Every structure is written in structure tokens, then in C-alpha cells.
N, C-alpha and C positions, 0 to 999 in steps of 0.2 A: 787330400784336398778335394778329390772328386766326390767323396761321400759327404763332406761338409757342404759343398756346392749343391749337391742333389737335395739335401735337407733344406737349405736356405731358399732355393729357387722353386723346388717342386714339392716340398713338404714330405719327402720320402723319409721314413723312419730310419734312425741309425741301426746298423746291424747289432744283434745281441744273441747270446746263447749260441746255438749251432750255426746261425747265419753269419756269425763273426769269427768262426773257427779258422778261416783262411788267414786271419791276421797273424797267427802263430808262425806258420812256415814263412810267411812274408817277412815278418820281423826278423826271424833267425837268419833267413837268407840274406836280408839286407845287411845284417851285422857281418856275416862272413864275406860277402862281396866288398863291403866297406873296408874290412881289415885287410883283405887281399890287395886292395888298391893302394894301401898306405905305403909310402916310400920312406920307410924308417927301419933302422936296425935296433932301436931302443926297445928292450923288452917291457919296460914299465908302461909304455904307451899301448903295446899289444895287450898286456894284462888288463889295463884300464878299460879297453874296449870289449874284451871277452868276459870280464867279471860279471856284468849284468845278466849274461846268459844263464848263470848258475841259479838265478831266481826261479826259473821254471822247475828244475828237479827238486829244489828245496821246497817250493810250494806244493809240488805233487806229493812228496812224502809227508809233509806236515798235515795235509788234508786227507790223507788216506785213512779209511776206516773199513771195517768188515761188517758193519751192522746196517748201514743205509747208504743209498746212492745220493751223492751231492748234486747230480744232474737231474734228479727227479724232484720237481718242485710242485707236484700236484698229488702228493701222497695223502690218501685217506686211510687212517688206521682202521683195522677191522673192528675195533671196539666201538667206533662211531656207529657202524651198522648194527652191532649187537645192542647198543643202548637204545636206538630207535626201535628195534624189533621188540624190545621189552616194554616199550611205552604203551600204557593202556589208552584205548580210544573209547569214545562214547557211542560209536556206531560200528558198523561192519567194515568200514574203509580204513586202510592203513594210514598212518600219519603222513602228511605231505612234506616233501623234502625238496629243497631248491639249492642250486649251486652253479658254479661256473661250468661251461660246457666241457672243458678238458677233464672234469672229474666224473663225467657220465659213465665212461667205460669201466673205470675201477669200481664204481658203485654197482654197476650192472653185473660185474664179475662176482661181487659178494652175493648179490641176489641169486645168481645162477648156481654158484658153488655150494651155497647153503640151502638150496632148494626153497628159498624164501619167495614171498610175493609182496615185497614192500613196494612202496610208491616209486615209480620211475623218476629219477632225478630230473626235475624240470630246470631248464636253462634259458628258455625264451623270455626275454625281458628282465633277466636276473640283474640286480635284486629287486624283488617286489614287496618284501616285508609282509607277505600274506601267509607263506608256508609255516607249518608247525615247527619245522627245523630248517636251519640254514647251515650249509657247509661253506664257510667263508674264510678268506685269506687275511682278514683284518678285523679286529674288534675295536679299532680306535674311532671309527665313525660315530658321530652323535646319533645318527639314525639307527644304527645297530642297537645302541644303548637305550634308545627310546622304546624299542619293541622286543629286544631279545636279551637273554642272559647267556653268557658263555659258560658251558658246563664241561667242556673238555678241550684239549688242544694238543697239537703235535709240535714239539720244540724244533725239529729239524725243518719241516716244511712250513711251519708257522701257519697251519690251517687249523681252524677252530670249529667246534660243533656248538651251534647256538640253538637255544630253545626259546620259543616265543613266551613272553611273560604272561600274556593272556591269549589263550587259544580262541580263534574265531569260531562263532557258532554257525551251524548250517540251518538255514531256513528253507524248507522245501517249497519249490516253485512248481515242479512238474514231475510226474513219474509215469513210466511206461513199462509194461511187461508183455512179452510174447513168448509163447511156447511152441509154435509150429516149427516143423523141421524145414529148413531151407538148405537144399543141397545145390551147389553151384560152383562154377569156376570163373565167375565174373571178377573183374579187378576190384570193384568197389561194392560194399554192402552197407547201405545206410542204416544206422541205428536210430538217429534222431536229427531233425532239422528244426531250429527254433529262430524266432525273431528277437532282435535286440533293440527295438524302437524305444523302449522305456528303461533300458538297463545301462546306459552310458555312465561311466564313472564308477560302476559297482563291480564287485568281485563275485565270480561264479565258480561253483564246483560242480563238475559233471562226474557222477559216480556210476559205475557199471559193474554188473555181475553177469558173466556170460559163460555159456557152455558150448564149446565148439569142438569139432573133431576133424581129423584129416589123416589119411593113410600115408601121406608124404612126410618124411622126417628129414630135416626139421620143416615145420610149417612156417614159411617166411611171410608172416602177416603182421601188420601194425594196426593198433587201434588209435585213430587220429581224431583230434578235435581242432578244427580250424575256425577262425573268425575272419570275415571278409565284408567288404562294402558291397553295395548293389552292383557295381561295375566290376566285381571280382578282383578287387585289390586285397590281398591277404595281409591281415594285420597281426594275427597271432597264429601259432602253429605248435601244438603239443602232440606228442606221440608216445606210444608204449609198444615196443617191439616184442611180440609174443615169443619169438624164438630165443629171446634173452632170458626168459623165465623157464620154459620147458622145451625140450626137443620133441617130445611125444605129446600130441594132442589126440588122445585115443577116445574111441567111442565109450560112453559111460564113464568118462573121466570126471574129475571134480571140477566144480565151478571156479572161475577166475574172477576175483573181485579187486578192483583198483579204481583209479580216477585221474582226472585232470583238473587243474584250477586255472582260471583265466582272470588275472588281476587287473583292476582299474580299466575296465572296458573302454576303449577309446571312442571319442566322438566320430561319427561317420560309420561305425560298425552297424551293419544291418542284419546280419544273420550269423549263426554258428551251426556247424554240422559235426556230428560225431559218427564215424564210420569205420569199417574194417577195410584196410587196404591189402588186398591179396596180391602181393607184389609179383609173384611168379605165375599168377593166373592158373593155379592148380585147383583140383576139386577139394572142397571143404564143406562142412555141414555146420550150420548154426542150429543147435538143438533147442536152445532157449536163451533169453537174455532179459535183464531188467536194467533200466536206465533211470536215474534220478538227477534232476537239476536243482541245485541249491544256490541261494544267495548267501555269501559269507558275510556275517555281520559281527560288529564288535570293534575294539580298538587295539 
């Protein structure tokens, strides 16, 4: 009753999954205490009360399998990652991918384990219907069907890989390239700061190619793009953790190319900033970088 009252009066969600596991020992204990308090010698009554308890072991053995976990509901098959890796792009940037935030770590694991440098799974504002690919839990929505085709799916987790029917085009708005060496241990290194006075409602793509090095392993740094108002209210925040791609950022190492997209820029947004967040404030060097800002156009 307490849970129902909390929901009706205070809007607290009902417990589910692991937050509701305490119901099992509570229910079983209630059965045993109830049976113990019965004042009867008739076995049929005792059997009638204990019989429902057999539902639990029967359900356990009926749902047991050795191929997948029934408790894992955010499974991304590795073939999703491989499909996107093989997808040809019209420029140097990897295909953009979007999905629910719980899928970020599994996606990042594929990126790291395969030494890939695919797009970091974006989740802020999901779904936005801008990304080249979506990792979605349902394809029933009419909005999905308007913009995407389902090209693969996992029957256990019911998660689908969606590909955009018409990929958006990148219209170049601004580009910047610098090659001087910047060695520092500051917490922030700004790559670009731009105004959004005329960009409300549009979709932006910020692409970057950067060469950095650090003797610290791993280098705990993020490339961040944030959107804010003049009074510093943050509206969007996208990030790419560099240590999720490589543990070694060595001198004379290869460039790192990736990007962020900001969908449907909200009214009131005044500026956006792309920067390196040096979380541990350690020494690192920016050998060179190139940054391009695009407007995403199309339908």
C-alpha cells in the first residue's frame, strides 16, 4: 500500500527491475509466516498455500539459457558496430551515431577493443533524427519510419539498428587550422568559440582533426562541445573521451578525427564552444588541429 500511496500522492515511480527485487523475499517470507500462523491440521489447506511458491523455481528453469542474459536489456550486438564501420562516408568524418545513454559504454567498448575511431555515441537530446544511424529500442514510432529504415535487430533485447533514409549534407560554415605546438597543463584548451545569433532551429556538425600527445597513460581528456545562453545556462553538452579510444597518445602519433552534432539549436542559445577538457590537469601537447563547422541540411 505504501508504494501505491507514494505513487498517487507524490508521483514516485513504481519499483522495477533491480529496485523491485526485495519483493521476492518479502513475498516468500509473508507466505511462510502466514502458513505458520494457520491454526489447522488439514494438509490440503497447507498445500494450497505453499503451491504458489513453486512458480519461482519453475519460472527460473523455464527461462534459463546459456547464450544471453535475460537481465541485460541494453545489448548492442557487435555486428551493429561492424556494419557502421564499413559504411562509406563522403568526407573524412565517421558516420554519426545516436542512442540511449545506457548504450554508450557498450558502444565505447567496441570502439576501444577494435582500435576503431568511430563516432562517440551521442545521447544528449536523444532522439533527434539527425544522426546517420540510430541504435533504438523500438521501430514502431511513425517518426522513426519517416526518417529511418531498420537494417538489423537483436531479438533478445529488441534493439534495432536504424539507417537514415536520406543522409544530411554538410554545408561548410567555418574552418580553422593551427599547427603551433601548445604544451600546457591547464584544465581547458579552447579550440573554437562561435556565435549562434542566426542559427536557432538549425542543425550543426562540428568536425575536428587533432594531434595531441602526453607522457601520461592514459591521458584523461575529453573533447567537449557545449551550447549555452549569454547568462551561462547550458543547453547542450556533447563529449568525446579520448581515453576511450587510446590509452597512449604518443608524440608523432596519428591524428584523431571525429565530431559532434548539435540538433535543432534551441531559441536563446547564444554561443557554442569546442574545447579539450584536461580532467587531471596533467602535461599534454596540442601539436596541431583542424576544426570545421557545418550546417546539416536536407530532410
